N, C-alpha and C positions, 0 to 999 in steps of 0.2 A: 516419594512418597503418594500416597495411593486414598481418596476420601473416599471414607465407607459411608458416612453419613454426614449432611450439614442443614445448617439453619440460618437464619437469619434474623438478628432482633435487632430493631431502629431503635436508634440512642436520642431521642428529645427531649424527655422529662427525666425529670431523679427518679420515677413510679420507671421507669425503662430501669437505668442504673439498675436496682432494686431485680428488674424482671429478667434480667444479663447476671444476675450473681444467680438467682436459684436455676438457673437453664445450666450453668456451666455448674451449677453443688450438683442436679439433677442426673446430669450425665456423664459427669466424676464417678457418682454413687453406681450406676446403669455400670460403668468397666471397673467397678470397682475396685478403685484410685483407694491406698489407703485413709484415714482420716485427716493425717499431718499430707497426703500430700493436695486430699480435696479443700481443707484450708486453703493450703498456696494458691490454689487452682482460685478459688476465689478471692481471694484478696488482692490479686492480681486481677481477676476479670472487675472488680470494683476501680480501681483503681484506675485502671488504663479506661474502664466506662469511663470512670468522673471527668479524666484528661477531654474523653472525644465532645462529651457534653459543656465544661467549664469552657475549654480554652479551644475547642473547633467546634463549639457552636453549635454541637449535635453531629447526627453519623451514624453507624450500623459496627452494632459486631457480629461477625461468622461463628461460628461453633461450629466445631469436624473431628469425628470420630476419624484419623488416621492411620495408617503403616507404613511402615519402611521396612521392609524387611521382615525379621519376625517382629517387630515389634512395634505396639499400639499405643496409640495416643492420642490425647484432646490439644485441638489446635483452635486455637483464637486469635479473629485479626479485626481490628478496630480498625473502621476508619471513619473521617471527616472530612469535612472539604471547608477546615477554617482559616486562619492564617498562616502555615505552617510553622514549623520549627527551623531558625535561623542554624544555628549548630547543635546539632543530634550530641554528640559526643558531650560538650558545656552540661544539657540542660540531662545529660546520665548522670551526670556526679553529683551524688548528694547533697543535699542544702541550696543546690540553683532550687529557683521559683520563679516564676512570670508573676502570679497573685498569694496568696494570706498564706498556705497553705507549710507546711514543713520542709519539702522539697525532697521529699523522698519518692514519690511515685514513680517515674520511671526505674530510674537506678531498683530500686527496691523491690520492683515489679519484675526486672532482671535475674534478678537473683531467687527470685521464688520461681521461675522455668528454666526446662532444659536451655529452648531453642529462645532468641530474643532477636528481631532485628524491626528495627523503625525505618523505613523510605518518607522523607520529606519533603515538601519542595515552596520555600516561602511563596506567598498568594495561592495556593492550589492545594494543601492541605496535607495527610498524615495519615499511612496505614504504619501499625502495631501490629504484626504477628509472634506471639510466643506459643509455645510446643508446650506441654512440661509428658513425660512419657512414665510408661508403666514398667 
């Protein structure tokens, strides 16, 4: 996967979650994603940014335009240095929550993109990578 363009957005407040959403929408429009795909990307970005803020105590979102062969896509990487996720498989199940939400964030985000990976270490933090291809 080749990175053509990259920007890092800090996520330390609710306003930063809004900025992350706006940045993803802007890039998705520039890449000419359909309105449906734009909405999927923005929804996933919103969920993952909110998780980084609420559960990871803040972090960053890197948004990248990527190429893999002839395919172009938008990659979002969310990193935090929070408590980490003890059981990633469990956390991906609908209904799983450590807070007051509905427990659809991680699993729902995974369904909104084409490629999804979580790397997490308890006590060190979490890195979520999500890619939507055109």
